[in-house]
N, C-alpha and C positions, 0 to 999 in steps of 0.2 A: 425170811432174811432182806434188810434194804439194798435198794439196787442204788448204788455208789454209780453219780455219773465216771467213768472211768472212762478215759480213752486209752487207746488200740496200742498205743507205747507200753501203756501200764500194763495192759492183760496180757503186753508180752514180754513181760519181765518175770509176771507168775508162768509163764508158759515155758521159760526158759530153766525156770527151778523148779525143778520136778519135786522136793520135797513139799510143793504148797498143796500137791494133789497127788489123788491115789485112786487106784480099782476103775481106770475109766468105761466107759461107755459110749457106742454110739447111740445115736435118739431111738434107733430099732432096734438095741439092744445086743448088739456086736463088743465083743472085750479086746480096750485098745491097750498096749503097751508102748511106751515112749523108746524107741533105742538111741535115739539122736531127733532134737527138737529141729535140729534143721541149721541152715546159717540164714544170717540175719539179713532181709535187704532192704533196699530204702533208697531203691529207684520204682521205676511204674512195676506192678505187674505182685506176683503174688508176694507176703510177708514172711515168709522164710522159703530157703532151696536146701534140697538136697538133705532132706530129715527124710530116717529110718523109725519106721510106726509099723509096728506088728497087731493089724486088724483082724481077729476071728481067726488070729492062727497062721495068718498067710502074710509073710515080711513086703509092704512095700515101702519103695523110695522117688521121693517125689518134692513138689510142695506142702507149704501148708501157710492156709489163709486167716485170717484175726481178724474175727470181727464182736460186735460189742452187742448186739442181737440176730434174731433167723434174718431175719428179713433185709437186712444189710446186702444178701449178699445179691439180690434182686436192684434194690436200691442203688447201687454200685457197677450195674449193668453187669456183672464178671461172665455173665450165662452170653455173653456176644466177643467177648475176647478172649481171643487165640491164647494169651498170655496164661490163661487160667485152667487148660484142658490140664496141667501135668498135676494137678492140686490134688492131691491123695489124701484130703483130711481139712476139714472147717472146724476152728474151734473158736467159736462163742461163750459168751462172757454170761449172757443172761437167758432165760425162757422170754421169750416173748408172752405177753398178758392174751393175746390171742392164742387158743389152741388150736386153731386153723389154721395157722400159718405153715404151710408148706417147705419141707424139707428141701433145699436149692437143690437144681441139677446143671448138669454139664451142657454144652449147646445140643450131645444126641440125647437129650432126657433122662439121662441115668443119674438116679439118685446118689450125691456126695455126701460121703461119711460124715457126720456132723457128732460133736460132744458138746454138752452143755459144761460147760469149766466150774461155774460157781457150786453144781452138781456134787462136784470130788472134790471140794475146796477139804488142808490137812487143818486150816487154821479157819479163825473168821475173817472173812475179808477186811476188818478194821486193823486185823493184827499183823495181820500180811500188810496192807497200806500203810502201817506205820514203820514196819520193816523194812520196808523198801524207801520210805522217802528219808528216813536216817541213815540211809549204807548207801554207799556209792551202787553202780551198776556193775555186776561180772565183768563184764570186758576191759571197765577200767579200774578195778579194784585189784591192789599190789594185795603179795602177802603178806608181809611186813607192815600191812597198814594198821595202824593204833598202835603198832608196838617199835614206832621210831621214834617216837618222840625226845628219847632220855639221848640221843644222839644230838651232839651240837649240830647247828644248822649251819655254820662255817663250814663242815668237813663235810655235809650233803651237799653245800655247793660245789665245792672243790674238785667231791665226786662227780657231781653232772657237769662240770667243766673237762672232765679227762673223757668222759663218756660222748661227750660236743664233740671231742678231737678225733675222736675212734669213727662218730656217724662223718664226720666232714671224707676221714681219710678212706670210710666205707663209699661214700658217694665218688671221689675222686677216683677210688677201682675201678669199679665201675666204668666210670668211662674212660678210662685206660683198656680197660679188657674191649670196649666197643669198636676202639681204636686199631687195636690189634686183629681183631675178625675183620674189620673193613680193611685192611691192609692185604686179608688173602685176596680179595676180589682185582687187584693191583690198579687200587685208583690213585690218583696223582696226592699225592700227602699234604698238600694247601687244602685239595678239596676233603681230603678224609675230615682232618680238621673241622670244617665249616659245617660238614656235612653231621658230625657227630654233636655240633654245638647245636646246631638247629634241632635237631631228634631231641634232645633235652630239654630247650626252650620248649618246643612245642608239647610234650611231658607235660612239662610245668602247668601249662595253659588251661589245662584240662582238668582240671580240679583231681578229686576223687573221684567222680562221675563218670568223667568223660578222658581219663589221661591215656588210658590202654588204647581210647581209641586214635588220640592226638599221636602216639609215638607211630600206632599201625602206620594214618594216613602219613608222616614223615618220612618211613619207610616206603611209600610207596610213590615217591617221587624219583625219578631219575635225575639224582642233582648231578652227576659230572656231566649228564646231556644239558640241563638249563645253564649251568655255569659259563660264563662267558657271553652269555644272548644278548645281555643287557635288555631283556624282556621287560615292558609294561606291569606300571602295580593293577591293572584289568588284565591284564595276561595273567600274570601272576594269582590273580582271582580268580579266574579262569581252573586255571591248572589245580588248585587246591579244591574248588568247591568241587571240580568236576568231579575227582580221586574221593571227594569223602562222600559222595552220592547224592549230590543234594540238585544234581541237574537234570535228572532222570524222571523225577517223578514234580519237576516244579510247573506251578502251573501259571506264574505270577509272571505278567505281561507288561514291567515297565522296562523305562530303557534299559538302565544296566543291565536287569535280569537277561533282556535280549540279549545285549550285546557279551555279555560273559558265557553265555547259550551258546551264540556264534562261534565263539573266539574257542572253547570247548571242541564242538566240533568239528573244526575247519583244521584245525593247530593244538593246542594244548595238550589234545588227550594223547598225542603219538609220546607226550614225555612224562606218561603214568604207567606205572606197572601193572596198575587194575585200578578197579573202583569197587570201594566199600559197595555196603548195602544202607541209606541214609535211617534205616530204621538201627542201625547200632548207637546211633547218639541220642544222649539220653538231654530230654529237655523238664523231664518231670521232677516236680519243686525244686527249681530253679529259677532263682530271680531274672527278666528278661537280659539285662547285662550282665549274665553267667551263661546266657545261651551257645550253645557250639557255635553256633552261624556267626555269632560277636567274634567269637575268640579265635574262629578261624580267619576270620575278617582282620583281625592283629597278628595272626600268625604270617599270611599274604604281606603285609606292611612289615613285616620281622627278616620275613624274607626277603624282600624288596632292598629295604635296605642293607642288609648282609650280603649278597651279590653284589649291590649296585652302587653302596656309599660307604666302601669300607670301615662298616660297624665293628665289625671286629678287629681293626689298630683302634678305632676312639676308646673301647672298650680298652685296651691293652691300656692306651694312654691315661684312662683317669689314675690309676697306679702311683702317675707320675707325681703327682702333689699329697701328700700323705692325710692333710687334714682336710680334703676334699673328694676325698676317695667314694663315698658312698651318694653325696650331691653330685654327683661325676655322671656315676653307673645310673642310679635314678632318671638322671635328667635324659639320659640315653634310652631308657626305653617308655618314659613318660612320654618323650616326642617323637617317637616312630606313627610317622604319617596313615591314616588307613584311606583306603578310597570312601570318599564322602558321603556317599549311598548309605554307609551304615554309621555314619555321626546323627541318623535320622531315623532308622530302622532297626529292629531286633531280628528280624528275618525276612527272607524274601517277602514282597508284597505286605509288610508290618508294620508300618510306618509309626512312630511315637510320637505326639505331641512336644515332647522336649530333648534333648540329644542326650545321646547314653555316651556315658564315659568308655571305650572300645578294654580298658583295661583299670582297675582298681590300685591305689599304693598297695595295701597288703601285700596286693598279687605280685606287683614288682618288686617290691621286700623279698618275696617267695622266692621271685629267679634270681635275686641276687644273690642270696644265702644258698640255696638250693642247689645251683646249676652255676652262676659263674663263678664266684670264688674258687670251688672244688674242680672245675673246667681250667681256670686260667690256673691254678697251681700246678695241673697236670700238664698243661704247655708250659710254663714254668723249668717244672724237672727234665721235662722235652729238650729244653733251649739251657738247660745246668746254667740257671739263675737262680743263685742259692739267694740274692737280694731279693729279688722279689717274691719267693716262696715266704721268706722270712716274713717279707712285707705282708702278705697274703695272710698269714696266720698269726700275725700280730693284730690286723684289721680286724681279721675273726671273731679273738677273743676279746676284744673290747667294743665289736658294736652290739646296740641297743638292742632290744628285741621289741618288735614292732607287730608282734604273732602273737595270736592267743587261739586256741584252738578247743576239742573233746581233751585231747590226753593232757597236755603240759596245765589244761586247769586241772582236773584230776591229781596231777601229777605232783601241783602246790600244794591244794586239800589236804592228798596223805603226807607229804612229807612234811608238811607245814614250812613252808618257804616261798619266798619272791622271788620269781624267775628276773632277772631284770635284763640280763644279755643274752644276746643269739645262744654261741654256745653252749649257756645254760639251758635254753628252749630245745637245743637240738637236745644236748646231751639224754632232757627228760625224754623225749622221744625215741629216742637209742633206745634207753634201758628201759623202760614202758618193751619197748617193742620186740627187744633181742633178749631179755633177762627177766622181768617182771610176771609176763604171759608164759613164759615158759618153764617157771617158777625156778631159772637158774638161783638161784639166791646163796648156792655157795661161793658161786664166782663174781658173785656183788659185792663189793666192802661194806655193803650199808644191812643188807641182807648177812652175812658173816658175822656181822656184830651183831646184830638182833637175833640171829636165830642160836649163836657159842650163848649167847649169856641167857636165853631163855633153858638151854639142855644145862647151862650151869647151877639155873635154880633148881630144875627139877631134881640133880642129880643132889643138892645138897635137901633139899627137900626128904629124898631119900633116907638118906643118913640123919636126918633130926627124929623123922618118925621112929 
């Protein structure tokens, strides 16, 4: 068998499709049955978590690691990394040329069950390669792919707009639920609104890899205690980096780091409900400008402006000019000032030769669409301001789309459409997440149209036959 130079992502596509292999055995002859291949992990650590594998008659639940060759385990130094101690199976594509290559071991010298996947393929690797590159990933493949082409594009766009409104109200309801939850804590009403707003902005700053961590950080802050204190930006930095866990193991000794360490220890830790472990934060496969440290610095600037500079009122006032709403909102978030230390550093004691922008244009756009608009809409509902509610919905329905991600790109291709507006992009995400991947075609106008026609054709074929 010719060894194609396949990357681990491609091997993972094979691993996830159990029709591509059968009768698996480990190198030492133990029978393997894949009950569940696991959940894909794109961060640092094993490639799959929560896999369920029967090995030699015994069912194991844990992690799976994917490699091209047997020697990759040692090359990647997995033996000395604690995150790989729960690996229950190593899936290797190719047998090494050297028969003397040892089976990899855990740190405590126990052999790791390993299968050479290429020995158990049900099709040639070339045929599998062709099938995979010609079809979308199962993660993003929708049930009506290649069947919805006869539906008018205008109808599909209209349906995406309806889904976009559903997603908008879904986000608004999430905000409403959080506000009601905070009311149970008997916090002042204006503080509740500001705290909720900060929580969802923080979450949006984390992208997919750190959004839960940012939301957790925001909820560690005693918001009602810092409100009205007129803290400096240094003090807010000390509070957030301290609560995030970066003060405990930080060895940098530059002036900035020493100052906020002192502020944390002597004052600001009293305004935190707890301290995170800095190992919770993901840096793996992130560009320096997206490091959580850079984003926490921006979150600090945002929180400082929210508490001291009437940022919330500025956002409300942005809706006074219908033609400049987006420009006004973008300018507010773009001009948020952070400590100058983070203009030249991407981590503590890690200076950069060039100035690093704390937040990109696309991230600001996504904060506006995913947080600001549904939040201000909810606030307008609370104020019984029907005019502002209508204004926000009209603005959202016309706003140009500036974001592209894996889901929207896949939906564009599989629905044979071009997404141009934010409401369509949001609708594509909502349709994918709540209908397509859950197989709820009977509740989707596109799915009902496609599959009803299919059933009619099957019935007609039976009659004609």
